[in-house]
C-alpha positions in Angstrom: 0.1 0.0 0.0 1.2 3.6 -0.9 2.5 5.3 2.3 0.7 8.6 2.5 1.0 11.7 4.8 -2.4 12.3 6.5 -4.0 15.0 8.3 -6.2 14.5 11.4 -8.8 16.1 13.7 -7.4 14.4 16.6 -5.9 17.5 18.8 -3.2 15.3 19.8 -1.8 15.4 16.1 -2.2 19.0 15.6 1.2 19.9 15.2 1.8 17.2 12.5 -1.4 18.1 10.8 -0.3 21.7 10.6 3.1 20.5 9.2 1.4 18.5 6.4 -1.0 21.4 5.4 1.8 23.8 5.4 3.9 21.5 2.9 0.8 21.3 0.9 0.3 25.1 0.7 3.8 25.4 -0.5 3.4 22.9 -3.3 5.6 20.2 -1.6 2.6 17.9 -1.1 -0.2 17.1 -3.2 -3.7 16.6 -1.8 -5.1 13.4 -3.5 -8.0 12.9 -1.5 -9.4 15.0 1.7 -6.7 14.3 4.5 -4.5 12.1 2.3 -1.3 13.7 0.7 1.6 12.5 -1.4 4.9 14.0 -2.2 4.8 16.3 -5.4 8.4 15.5 -6.4 7.6 11.7 -6.2 4.4 12.4 -8.2 6.2 14.4 -11.0 8.9 11.3 -11.4 6.0 9.0 -12.2 4.6 7.8 -15.3 0.8 8.1 -15.9 0.3 4.5 -14.8 2.1 4.6 -11.7 0.3 7.7 -10.9 -3.3 6.2 -11.3 -2.2 3.3 -9.1 -1.3 5.8 -6.3 -4.3 7.6 -6.9 -6.3 4.5 -6.6 -4.8 3.6 -3.3 -5.7 6.9 -2.0 -9.3 6.5 -3.1 -9.6 3.2 -1.5 -7.9 4.5 1.6 -10.4 7.1 2.0 -13.6 4.9 1.1 -13.8 1.7 3.6 -15.7 -1.5 2.4 -15.5 -0.5 -1.1 -14.9 -2.9 -4.0 -12.9 -2.0 -7.3 -15.0 -1.8 -10.7 -14.5 -2.2 -14.5 -11.0 -0.9 -15.5 -9.9 -0.2 -12.1 -10.5 -3.8 -11.2 -9.0 -5.1 -14.3 -5.8 -3.2 -13.6 -5.7 -4.5 -10.1 -6.6 -8.1 -11.2 -3.3 -7.8 -13.6 -5.5 -7.6 -16.8 -4.0 -5.5 -19.6 -5.6 -2.0 -19.8 -4.7 -0.2 -23.1 -4.6 3.2 -21.8 -4.4 4.6 -18.6 -8.1 4.9 -17.1 -9.4 8.4 -16.9 -11.2 7.5 -13.7 -11.2 5.2 -10.4 -14.4 3.2 -10.5 -15.6 1.6 -7.0 -18.6 0.2 -5.8 -19.3 1.4 -2.2 -22.1 -0.3 -0.2 -22.9 2.8 1.8 -23.9 4.9 -1.1 -27.2 4.6 -2.5 -26.6 6.2 -5.9 -24.0 6.5 -8.7 -22.3 9.5 -9.2 -18.9 10.8 -10.7 -16.6 13.3 -9.1 -14.4 15.0 -11.9 -10.7 15.4 -11.5 -9.5 18.3 -9.7 -6.1 20.0 -9.1 -4.3 18.4 -6.6 -1.9 21.3 -5.5 -2.8 24.5 -3.4 -5.8 26.6 -4.1 -6.6 24.8 -7.5 -3.0 24.6 -8.8 -1.0 21.5 -9.5 -1.5 18.4 -11.8 -4.8 17.3 -12.4 -6.2 14.1 -10.5 -8.2 11.4 -12.0 -12.1 11.4 -11.8 -13.8 9.1 -9.1 -16.8 7.0 -10.2 -19.2 5.6 -7.4 -21.3 2.9 -8.4 -23.8 1.6 -6.0 -23.9 -2.2 -4.9 -27.4 -3.7 -5.7 -29.7 -3.2 -2.7 -29.0 -6.7 -1.1 -25.2 -6.3 -2.1 -22.3 -6.7 0.1 -18.7 -7.6 -0.7 -19.6 -11.3 -0.5 -21.8 -11.0 -3.5 -18.7 -10.8 -5.7 -16.8 -13.0 -3.2 -14.5 -10.0 -3.4 -10.9 -10.7 -2.1 -8.4 -8.3 -0.6 -5.0 -7.6 -2.4 -2.1 -7.2 -0.3 -2.7 -3.7 -0.3 -6.1 -4.1 1.3 -8.2 -3.1 -1.8 -10.9 -5.5 -2.4 -11.4 -6.8 -6.0 -14.0 -8.9 -7.6 -13.2 -12.4 -8.8 -11.5 -12.5 -12.1 -14.7 -13.7 -13.9 -16.8 -10.9 -12.6 -14.1 -8.4 -13.9 -13.9 -9.9 -17.2 -17.9 -9.8 -17.5 -17.9 -6.3 -16.3 -15.2 -5.3 -18.9 -17.3 -6.9 -21.6 -20.5 -5.1 -20.8 -18.9 -1.5 -20.1 -15.7 -1.1 -22.0 -15.2 -0.2 -25.7 -15.1 -3.4 -28.0 -11.1 -3.5 -28.4 -10.4 -2.8 -24.7 -13.1 -5.5 -23.7 -11.8 -8.1 -26.0 -8.2 -7.6 -24.8 -9.2 -7.9 -21.0 -11.4 -10.9 -21.7 -8.9 -12.9 -23.6 -6.2 -12.3 -20.9 -8.7 -13.6 -18.3 -9.1 -16.6 -20.5 -5.6 -17.2 -21.0 -4.8 -16.8 -17.2 -7.7 -19.6 -16.4 -6.0 -22.0 -18.8 -2.4 -21.5 -17.6 -3.7 -22.1 -14.1 -5.7 -25.2 -15.2 -8.6 -23.9 -13.4 -11.7 -24.3 -15.8 -14.0 -23.2 -12.9 -12.2 -19.9 -12.7 -13.9 -18.6 -15.8 -17.2 -20.6 -15.8 -19.5 -17.6 -14.9 -17.6 -15.9 -17.8 -18.3 -18.8 -20.2 -21.9 -18.9 -19.2 -22.3 -15.3 -19.8 -23.1 -14.5 -16.2 -23.1 -10.7 -16.4 -24.4 -8.9 -13.3 -28.1 -8.6 -13.2 -28.0 -5.0 -12.9 -26.9 -4.5 -16.4 -29.4 -3.0 -19.1 -30.4 -5.3 -22.2 -28.2 -3.2 -24.1 -25.0 -3.9 -21.9 -26.0 -7.5 -21.7 -26.1 -7.9 -25.4 -22.8 -6.1 -25.7 -21.2 -8.4 -23.1 -22.6 -11.3 -24.8 -20.8 -10.5 -28.3 -17.6 -10.0 -26.5 -17.8 -13.3 -24.6 -18.7 -15.1 -27.6 -16.0 -13.8 -29.7 -13.3 -14.0 -27.1 -10.8 -16.9 -27.1 -8.0 -18.0 -25.2 -5.9 -18.9 -28.3 -4.1 -15.6 -28.8 -0.8 -15.6 -27.0 -0.4 -12.1 -26.1 -2.4 -8.9 -25.3 -1.0 -7.6 -28.7 -2.7 -10.4 -30.7 -6.0 -9.9 -29.1 -5.8 -6.3 -30.0 -5.2 -7.2 -33.5 -7.9 -9.6 -33.7 -10.2 -7.2 -32.0 -9.4 -4.4 -34.4 -9.5 -6.6 -37.5 -13.2 -7.8 -36.1 -14.3 -4.2 -35.5 -13.4 -3.1 -39.3 -14.2 -6.4 -40.9 -17.9 -6.8 -39.5 -19.5 -9.7 -38.3 -18.1 -12.1 -40.8 -14.5 -11.5 -39.9 -15.5 -11.9 -36.2 -16.8 -15.4 -37.1 -13.8 -16.3 -39.3 -11.4 -15.4 -36.4 -13.3 -17.4 -33.8 -14.0 -20.6 -35.8 -11.4 -23.3 -36.1 -10.2 -23.9 -39.8 -11.6 -27.3 -41.1 -9.2 -30.0 -41.1 
């Protein structure tokens, strides 16, 4: 887990809190989330993916009992993500509605680098972390099972991004020799809260996806070819050649 500097309302930590706020006001610290700060120099030295990962840690540190979703969960589950996500997606059981907070400047008084947007997605009414059988990473961030993440990507991400993520999940299941790992995916078990349109999109991705491509680049090429070649191309790439 990323080590952050924090402020506190505890009067016993007043001096420490004032020191952190002073460093923020002088531009030495960035405020990633309320009360959570990170050294500006370290942030500046990171690439975009590393910055996203640090920001994810900050968001989950400030949102207890949340579960990562969509591209955030894909990245944390080790699935390939084609571009740095513009948002951190989490499902929070204490929030009854979905909302997106836009990225804001992380320096003092609206200056400094721009942070990532944060999208809160509500759990279903009866939802808890056990609904996804979410497991905690060593960083204490909860992520859903691989199959659920793959289905989410199939339903919600653009075609090429979805195919790359789902095929990576299929390859991992094959390497682990664990057919049960992806059974919900192979059955098309998308979450029931999806609209019919999203369910149809997921079904297209799941029908197309294969564990045969050896790398994410091969999956990318297949998906792009299918996208430009139409349904016929998609069928030809998934059907085995007649022997």
